PyMOL Python script that loads the backbone (N, CA, C, O; Angstrom):
from pymol import cmd

cmd.read_pdbstr("""\
ATOM      1  N   MET A   1     155.771  27.630 -83.534  1.00  0.00           N
ATOM      2  CA  MET A   1     156.538  27.042 -82.159  1.00  0.00           C
ATOM      3  C   MET A   1     155.066  26.007 -81.953  1.00  0.00           C
ATOM      4  O   MET A   1     153.840  26.115 -81.989  1.00  0.00           O
ATOM      5  N   GLU A   2     156.770  24.346 -81.578  1.00  0.00           N
ATOM      6  CA  GLU A   2     155.816  23.400 -81.340  1.00  0.00           C
ATOM      7  C   GLU A   2     155.468  23.482 -79.812  1.00  0.00           C
ATOM      8  O   GLU A   2     155.987  24.191 -78.950  1.00  0.00           O
ATOM      9  N   TYR A   3     154.509  22.618 -79.713  1.00  0.00           N
ATOM     10  CA  TYR A   3     153.992  21.998 -78.223  1.00  0.00           C
ATOM     11  C   TYR A   3     154.168  20.634 -78.143  1.00  0.00           C
ATOM     12  O   TYR A   3     153.871  19.537 -78.616  1.00  0.00           O
ATOM     13  N   GLN A   4     154.832  21.273 -77.270  1.00  0.00           N
ATOM     14  CA  GLN A   4     155.170  20.215 -75.922  1.00  0.00           C
ATOM     15  C   GLN A   4     154.460  20.324 -74.334  1.00  0.00           C
ATOM     16  O   GLN A   4     154.042  21.085 -73.462  1.00  0.00           O
ATOM     17  N   GLU A   5     154.708  18.835 -74.758  1.00  0.00           N
ATOM     18  CA  GLU A   5     154.136  17.814 -72.990  1.00  0.00           C
ATOM     19  C   GLU A   5     154.586  18.023 -72.538  1.00  0.00           C
ATOM     20  O   GLU A   5     155.541  18.632 -73.019  1.00  0.00           O
ATOM     21  N   ASP A   6     154.561  17.806 -70.774  1.00  0.00           N
ATOM     22  CA  ASP A   6     155.555  17.028 -69.538  1.00  0.00           C
ATOM     23  C   ASP A   6     154.418  16.662 -68.453  1.00  0.00           C
ATOM     24  O   ASP A   6     153.373  17.202 -68.090  1.00  0.00           O
ATOM     25  N   SER A   7     155.196  15.358 -68.071  1.00  0.00           N
ATOM     26  CA  SER A   7     154.411  14.649 -66.768  1.00  0.00           C
ATOM     27  C   SER A   7     155.213  14.930 -65.456  1.00  0.00           C
ATOM     28  O   SER A   7     156.438  14.945 -65.329  1.00  0.00           O
ATOM     29  N   ALA A   8     154.157  15.169 -64.414  1.00  0.00           N
ATOM     30  CA  ALA A   8     154.797  15.297 -63.365  1.00  0.00           C
ATOM     31  C   ALA A   8     154.383  14.426 -61.986  1.00  0.00           C
ATOM     32  O   ALA A   8     153.490  13.993 -62.714  1.00  0.00           O
ATOM     33  N   VAL A   9     154.253  14.011 -61.192  1.00  0.00           N
ATOM     34  CA  VAL A   9     153.912  13.501 -59.915  1.00  0.00           C
ATOM     35  C   VAL A   9     153.954  15.516 -58.469  1.00  0.00           C
ATOM     36  O   VAL A   9     154.632  16.436 -58.011  1.00  0.00           O
ATOM     37  N   VAL A  10     153.264  15.173 -58.505  1.00  0.00           N
ATOM     38  CA  VAL A  10     152.316  15.959 -57.528  1.00  0.00           C
ATOM     39  C   VAL A  10     153.375  14.837 -55.694  1.00  0.00           C
ATOM     40  O   VAL A  10     153.316  13.704 -55.215  1.00  0.00           O
ATOM     41  N   THR A  11     154.104  16.070 -55.406  1.00  0.00           N
ATOM     42  CA  THR A  11     155.313  14.714 -54.438  1.00  0.00           C
ATOM     43  C   THR A  11     154.591  15.969 -52.934  1.00  0.00           C
ATOM     44  O   THR A  11     154.483  15.150 -52.022  1.00  0.00           O
ATOM     45  N   GLU A  12     154.300  16.824 -52.562  1.00  0.00           N
ATOM     46  CA  GLU A  12     153.424  17.723 -52.372  1.00  0.00           C
ATOM     47  C   GLU A  12     152.231  18.790 -52.150  1.00  0.00           C
ATOM     48  O   GLU A  12     152.100  19.677 -52.994  1.00  0.00           O
ATOM     49  N   CYS A  13     151.673  18.755 -51.444  1.00  0.00           N
ATOM     50  CA  CYS A  13     150.731  19.912 -51.603  1.00  0.00           C
ATOM     51  C   CYS A  13     150.328  20.340 -50.010  1.00  0.00           C
ATOM     52  O   CYS A  13     150.053  19.782 -48.948  1.00  0.00           O
ATOM     53  N   GLY A  14     150.537  22.239 -50.778  1.00  0.00           N
ATOM     54  CA  GLY A  14     150.732  22.320 -49.351  1.00  0.00           C
ATOM     55  C   GLY A  14     149.022  23.365 -49.315  1.00  0.00           C
ATOM     56  O   GLY A  14     148.267  23.104 -50.251  1.00  0.00           O
ATOM     57  N   LYS A  15     148.533  24.419 -48.310  1.00  0.00           N
ATOM     58  CA  LYS A  15     147.471  25.440 -48.217  1.00  0.00           C
ATOM     59  C   LYS A  15     147.739  26.013 -49.479  1.00  0.00           C
ATOM     60  O   LYS A  15     147.023  25.682 -50.424  1.00  0.00           O
ATOM     61  N   ASP A  16     148.812  26.956 -49.673  1.00  0.00           N
ATOM     62  CA  ASP A  16     148.848  27.341 -51.153  1.00  0.00           C
ATOM     63  C   ASP A  16     149.845  27.034 -51.915  1.00  0.00           C
ATOM     64  O   ASP A  16     150.138  27.934 -52.703  1.00  0.00           O
ATOM     65  N   PHE A  17     150.645  25.846 -51.990  1.00  0.00           N
ATOM     66  CA  PHE A  17     151.567  25.262 -52.983  1.00  0.00           C
ATOM     67  C   PHE A  17     150.620  23.921 -53.080  1.00  0.00           C
ATOM     68  O   PHE A  17     149.686  23.356 -52.510  1.00  0.00           O
ATOM     69  N   VAL A  18     151.708  23.782 -54.444  1.00  0.00           N
ATOM     70  CA  VAL A  18     151.967  22.010 -55.200  1.00  0.00           C
ATOM     71  C   VAL A  18     153.401  22.423 -55.200  1.00  0.00           C
ATOM     72  O   VAL A  18     154.039  23.456 -55.403  1.00  0.00           O
ATOM     73  N   LYS A  19     153.726  20.697 -54.765  1.00  0.00           N
ATOM     74  CA  LYS A  19     155.196  20.791 -55.090  1.00  0.00           C
ATOM     75  C   LYS A  19     155.556  19.135 -56.140  1.00  0.00           C
ATOM     76  O   LYS A  19     155.502  17.949 -55.816  1.00  0.00           O
ATOM     77  N   LEU A  20     155.872  19.753 -57.304  1.00  0.00           N
ATOM     78  CA  LEU A  20     155.973  18.708 -59.170  1.00  0.00           C
ATOM     79  C   LEU A  20     157.448  17.740 -58.797  1.00  0.00           C
ATOM     80  O   LEU A  20     158.548  18.107 -58.386  1.00  0.00           O
ATOM     81  N   GLU A  21     157.020  16.638 -59.073  1.00  0.00           N
ATOM     82  CA  GLU A  21     158.836  15.892 -59.670  1.00  0.00           C
ATOM     83  C   GLU A  21     158.557  16.289 -61.403  1.00  0.00           C
ATOM     84  O   GLU A  21     157.672  15.658 -61.982  1.00  0.00           O
ATOM     85  N   ILE A  22     159.106  17.022 -61.932  1.00  0.00           N
ATOM     86  CA  ILE A  22     159.661  16.904 -63.632  1.00  0.00           C
ATOM     87  C   ILE A  22     160.410  15.848 -63.783  1.00  0.00           C
ATOM     88  O   ILE A  22     161.336  15.477 -63.063  1.00  0.00           O
ATOM     89  N   ILE A  23     159.792  15.138 -65.196  1.00  0.00           N
ATOM     90  CA  ILE A  23     160.546  14.235 -65.110  1.00  0.00           C
ATOM     91  C   ILE A  23     161.254  15.024 -66.860  1.00  0.00           C
ATOM     92  O   ILE A  23     160.534  15.432 -67.772  1.00  0.00           O
ATOM     93  N   LYS A  24     162.643  15.025 -66.851  1.00  0.00           N
ATOM     94  CA  LYS A  24     163.358  16.276 -68.420  1.00  0.00           C
ATOM     95  C   LYS A  24     162.644  15.281 -69.223  1.00  0.00           C
ATOM     96  O   LYS A  24     162.397  14.092 -69.020  1.00  0.00           O
ATOM     97  N   SER A  25     162.418  15.954 -70.039  1.00  0.00           N
ATOM     98  CA  SER A  25     161.477  15.416 -72.035  1.00  0.00           C
ATOM     99  C   SER A  25     162.937  16.111 -72.515  1.00  0.00           C
ATOM    100  O   SER A  25     164.039  16.242 -71.982  1.00  0.00           O
ATOM    101  N   GLY A  26     162.296  16.517 -73.925  1.00  0.00           N
ATOM    102  CA  GLY A  26     162.680  16.934 -75.283  1.00  0.00           C
ATOM    103  C   GLY A  26     161.660  18.733 -74.997  1.00  0.00           C
ATOM    104  O   GLY A  26     162.075  19.765 -75.523  1.00  0.00           O
ATOM    105  N   ALA A  27     160.704  18.711 -74.332  1.00  0.00           N
ATOM    106  CA  ALA A  27     160.269  20.392 -73.807  1.00  0.00           C
ATOM    107  C   ALA A  27     162.169  20.573 -73.669  1.00  0.00           C
ATOM    108  O   ALA A  27     162.918  21.186 -74.429  1.00  0.00           O
ATOM    109  N   CYS A  28     162.461  19.897 -72.590  1.00  0.00           N
ATOM    110  CA  CYS A  28     163.737  21.012 -71.629  1.00  0.00           C
ATOM    111  C   CYS A  28     165.030  21.257 -73.127  1.00  0.00           C
ATOM    112  O   CYS A  28     165.739  22.263 -73.097  1.00  0.00           O
ATOM    113  N   LYS A  29     165.132  20.528 -73.976  1.00  0.00           N
ATOM    114  CA  LYS A  29     166.479  21.233 -75.112  1.00  0.00           C
ATOM    115  C   LYS A  29     166.037  22.360 -75.460  1.00  0.00           C
ATOM    116  O   LYS A  29     166.906  23.190 -75.727  1.00  0.00           O
ATOM    117  N   SER A  30     164.318  22.878 -75.605  1.00  0.00           N
ATOM    118  CA  SER A  30     164.091  23.987 -76.406  1.00  0.00           C
ATOM    119  C   SER A  30     163.689  25.283 -74.755  1.00  0.00           C
ATOM    120  O   SER A  30     162.921  26.023 -74.141  1.00  0.00           O
ATOM    121  N   CYS A  31     164.262  24.998 -74.823  1.00  0.00           N
ATOM    122  CA  CYS A  31     164.130  25.932 -72.852  1.00  0.00           C
ATOM    123  C   CYS A  31     165.639  26.094 -72.788  1.00  0.00           C
ATOM    124  O   CYS A  31     166.603  25.331 -72.846  1.00  0.00           O
ATOM    125  N   SER A  32     165.356  28.018 -72.576  1.00  0.00           N
ATOM    126  CA  SER A  32     166.441  28.370 -72.333  1.00  0.00           C
ATOM    127  C   SER A  32     167.173  28.471 -70.728  1.00  0.00           C
ATOM    128  O   SER A  32     168.294  28.924 -70.495  1.00  0.00           O
ATOM    129  N   LEU A  33     166.415  28.040 -69.947  1.00  0.00           N
ATOM    130  CA  LEU A  33     167.198  27.562 -68.456  1.00  0.00           C
ATOM    131  C   LEU A  33     167.122  25.900 -69.176  1.00  0.00           C
ATOM    132  O   LEU A  33     166.098  25.258 -68.943  1.00  0.00           O
ATOM    133  N   SER A  34     167.797  25.503 -69.704  1.00  0.00           N
ATOM    134  CA  SER A  34     167.919  23.827 -69.506  1.00  0.00           C
ATOM    135  C   SER A  34     169.137  23.669 -68.890  1.00  0.00           C
ATOM    136  O   SER A  34     169.221  22.674 -68.170  1.00  0.00           O
ATOM    137  N   ASN A  35     170.491  24.659 -69.007  1.00  0.00           N
ATOM    138  CA  ASN A  35     171.442  24.369 -68.882  1.00  0.00           C
ATOM    139  C   ASN A  35     171.651  24.686 -67.404  1.00  0.00           C
ATOM    140  O   ASN A  35     172.693  24.216 -66.946  1.00  0.00           O
ATOM    141  N   LEU A  36     170.630  25.615 -66.273  1.00  0.00           N
ATOM    142  CA  LEU A  36     170.376  26.359 -65.110  1.00  0.00           C
ATOM    143  C   LEU A  36     169.512  24.870 -63.827  1.00  0.00           C
ATOM    144  O   LEU A  36     169.866  24.363 -62.763  1.00  0.00           O
ATOM    145  N   CYS A  37     167.837  24.637 -65.113  1.00  0.00           N
ATOM    146  CA  CYS A  37     167.789  23.814 -64.320  1.00  0.00           C
ATOM    147  C   CYS A  37     167.611  22.287 -64.146  1.00  0.00           C
ATOM    148  O   CYS A  37     167.117  21.489 -64.944  1.00  0.00           O
ATOM    149  N   ALA A  38     168.354  21.971 -62.386  1.00  0.00           N
ATOM    150  CA  ALA A  38     168.584  20.675 -62.325  1.00  0.00           C
ATOM    151  C   ALA A  38     170.057  20.210 -63.966  1.00  0.00           C
ATOM    152  O   ALA A  38     169.895  19.083 -64.435  1.00  0.00           O
ATOM    153  N   ALA A  39     171.081  20.947 -64.523  1.00  0.00           N
ATOM    154  CA  ALA A  39     171.314  20.684 -65.804  1.00  0.00           C
ATOM    155  C   ALA A  39     171.769  18.839 -65.940  1.00  0.00           C
ATOM    156  O   ALA A  39     171.621  17.992 -66.820  1.00  0.00           O
ATOM    157  N   ASN A  40     172.355  18.848 -64.597  1.00  0.00           N
ATOM    158  CA  ASN A  40     172.401  17.282 -64.820  1.00  0.00           C
ATOM    159  C   ASN A  40     172.170  16.002 -63.734  1.00  0.00           C
ATOM    160  O   ASN A  40     172.878  15.066 -63.363  1.00  0.00           O
ATOM    161  N   GLN A  41     170.674  16.506 -63.396  1.00  0.00           N
ATOM    162  CA  GLN A  41     169.682  15.003 -63.129  1.00  0.00           C
ATOM    163  C   GLN A  41     168.744  15.512 -63.962  1.00  0.00           C
ATOM    164  O   GLN A  41     168.673  16.641 -64.448  1.00  0.00           O
ATOM    165  N   ASN A  42     167.600  14.010 -64.153  1.00  0.00           N
ATOM    166  CA  ASN A  42     166.897  13.544 -65.597  1.00  0.00           C
ATOM    167  C   ASN A  42     165.462  14.576 -64.801  1.00  0.00           C
ATOM    168  O   ASN A  42     164.647  15.221 -65.461  1.00  0.00           O
ATOM    169  N   LYS A  43     165.502  14.417 -62.338  1.00  0.00           N
ATOM    170  CA  LYS A  43     164.316  14.585 -62.489  1.00  0.00           C
ATOM    171  C   LYS A  43     164.734  16.231 -62.170  1.00  0.00           C
ATOM    172  O   LYS A  43     165.824  16.494 -61.660  1.00  0.00           O
ATOM    173  N   VAL A  44     163.691  17.358 -62.547  1.00  0.00           N
ATOM    174  CA  VAL A  44     163.357  18.855 -61.864  1.00  0.00           C
ATOM    175  C   VAL A  44     162.222  18.787 -60.602  1.00  0.00           C
ATOM    176  O   VAL A  44     161.051  18.490 -60.840  1.00  0.00           O
ATOM    177  N   THR A  45     162.626  19.048 -59.448  1.00  0.00           N
ATOM    178  CA  THR A  45     161.302  19.849 -58.665  1.00  0.00           C
ATOM    179  C   THR A  45     160.998  21.246 -58.567  1.00  0.00           C
ATOM    180  O   THR A  45     161.789  22.177 -58.415  1.00  0.00           O
ATOM    181  N   VAL A  46     159.731  21.273 -58.675  1.00  0.00           N
ATOM    182  CA  VAL A  46     159.484  22.865 -58.567  1.00  0.00           C
ATOM    183  C   VAL A  46     158.200  23.080 -57.680  1.00  0.00           C
ATOM    184  O   VAL A  46     157.163  22.552 -58.083  1.00  0.00           O
ATOM    185  N   ARG A  47     158.170  23.807 -56.507  1.00  0.00           N
ATOM    186  CA  ARG A  47     156.934  24.187 -56.013  1.00  0.00           C
ATOM    187  C   ARG A  47     155.830  25.419 -56.495  1.00  0.00           C
ATOM    188  O   ARG A  47     155.948  26.520 -55.958  1.00  0.00           O
ATOM    189  N   VAL A  48     155.228  25.296 -57.072  1.00  0.00           N
ATOM    190  CA  VAL A  48     154.263  26.479 -57.492  1.00  0.00           C
ATOM    191  C   VAL A  48     153.421  26.403 -56.405  1.00  0.00           C
ATOM    192  O   VAL A  48     153.135  25.379 -55.784  1.00  0.00           O
ATOM    193  N   LYS A  49     152.886  27.954 -56.118  1.00  0.00           N
ATOM    194  CA  LYS A  49     152.680  28.842 -55.687  1.00  0.00           C
ATOM    195  C   LYS A  49     151.032  28.151 -56.416  1.00  0.00           C
ATOM    196  O   LYS A  49     151.020  27.568 -57.501  1.00  0.00           O
ATOM    197  N   THR A  50     150.167  28.303 -55.837  1.00  0.00           N
ATOM    198  CA  THR A  50     148.159  28.895 -56.367  1.00  0.00           C
ATOM    199  C   THR A  50     146.947  28.810 -55.327  1.00  0.00           C
ATOM    200  O   THR A  50     146.667  27.998 -54.445  1.00  0.00           O
ATOM    201  N   ASP A  51     146.478  29.721 -55.690  1.00  0.00           N
ATOM    202  CA  ASP A  51     145.681  29.489 -54.883  1.00  0.00           C
ATOM    203  C   ASP A  51     143.948  28.350 -55.270  1.00  0.00           C
ATOM    204  O   ASP A  51     143.024  28.505 -54.471  1.00  0.00           O
ATOM    205  N   LEU A  52     143.828  27.767 -55.960  1.00  0.00           N
ATOM    206  CA  LEU A  52     143.005  26.100 -56.300  1.00  0.00           C
ATOM    207  C   LEU A  52     142.863  26.075 -54.745  1.00  0.00           C
ATOM    208  O   LEU A  52     143.592  26.389 -53.804  1.00  0.00           O
ATOM    209  N   ASP A  53     141.770  25.629 -54.870  1.00  0.00           N
ATOM    210  CA  ASP A  53     141.291  24.194 -53.796  1.00  0.00           C
ATOM    211  C   ASP A  53     141.810  22.915 -53.348  1.00  0.00           C
ATOM    212  O   ASP A  53     141.029  22.041 -52.970  1.00  0.00           O
ATOM    213  N   LEU A  54     142.889  22.760 -53.358  1.00  0.00           N
ATOM    214  CA  LEU A  54     143.352  21.318 -53.608  1.00  0.00           C
ATOM    215  C   LEU A  54     143.386  20.489 -52.643  1.00  0.00           C
ATOM    216  O   LEU A  54     143.766  21.014 -51.597  1.00  0.00           O
ATOM    217  N   LYS A  55     143.113  19.276 -52.562  1.00  0.00           N
ATOM    218  CA  LYS A  55     143.583  17.920 -51.096  1.00  0.00           C
ATOM    219  C   LYS A  55     144.450  18.114 -51.047  1.00  0.00           C
ATOM    220  O   LYS A  55     145.209  18.207 -52.011  1.00  0.00           O
ATOM    221  N   THR A  56     144.848  18.327 -49.397  1.00  0.00           N
ATOM    222  CA  THR A  56     145.972  18.025 -49.326  1.00  0.00           C
ATOM    223  C   THR A  56     146.769  16.653 -48.637  1.00  0.00           C
ATOM    224  O   THR A  56     147.798  16.661 -47.962  1.00  0.00           O
ATOM    225  N   LYS A  57     145.720  15.191 -49.149  1.00  0.00           N
ATOM    226  CA  LYS A  57     146.440  14.308 -48.550  1.00  0.00           C
ATOM    227  C   LYS A  57     146.363  13.463 -50.133  1.00  0.00           C
ATOM    228  O   LYS A  57     145.288  13.211 -50.676  1.00  0.00           O
ATOM    229  N   PHE A  58     147.143  13.253 -50.474  1.00  0.00           N
ATOM    230  CA  PHE A  58     146.508  12.218 -51.489  1.00  0.00           C
ATOM    231  C   PHE A  58     147.803  10.486 -50.942  1.00  0.00           C
ATOM    232  O   PHE A  58     148.061  10.145 -49.788  1.00  0.00           O
ATOM    233  N   THR A  59     148.180   9.978 -51.909  1.00  0.00           N
ATOM    234  CA  THR A  59     149.312   9.089 -52.066  1.00  0.00           C
ATOM    235  C   THR A  59     150.135   9.076 -53.213  1.00  0.00           C
ATOM    236  O   THR A  59     149.858   9.684 -54.247  1.00  0.00           O
ATOM    237  N   ARG A  60     151.141   8.390 -53.042  1.00  0.00           N
ATOM    238  CA  ARG A  60     152.092   8.291 -54.369  1.00  0.00           C
ATOM    239  C   ARG A  60     152.052   7.133 -54.871  1.00  0.00           C
ATOM    240  O   ARG A  60     151.270   6.351 -54.332  1.00  0.00           O
ATOM    241  N   LYS A  61     152.627   6.782 -55.705  1.00  0.00           N
ATOM    242  CA  LYS A  61     152.400   5.569 -56.003  1.00  0.00           C
ATOM    243  C   LYS A  61     153.557   5.019 -56.104  1.00  0.00           C
ATOM    244  O   LYS A  61     154.493   5.795 -56.296  1.00  0.00           O
ATOM    245  N   LYS A  62     153.808   3.795 -56.026  1.00  0.00           N
ATOM    246  CA  LYS A  62     154.630   3.109 -55.798  1.00  0.00           C
ATOM    247  C   LYS A  62     155.280   2.166 -57.151  1.00  0.00           C
ATOM    248  O   LYS A  62     156.205   1.376 -56.964  1.00  0.00           O
TER     249      LYS A  62
END
""", "prot")
cmd.dss("prot")
cmd.show_as("cartoon", "prot")
cmd.util.cbc("prot")
cmd.orient("prot")
């Protein structure tokens, strides 16, 4: 199995979730859901539930 690494930008941070914007990469080619997950877009937004103690204030780089 080949190791794939992706980068994401945190676009929203809540009490029990984080919203990430992921730029589609080579890892998407090997994913079985690649045709369903924002098929015609180059960015994918996902919301991930978490119990980590995250900061709720952040600045987004422009």
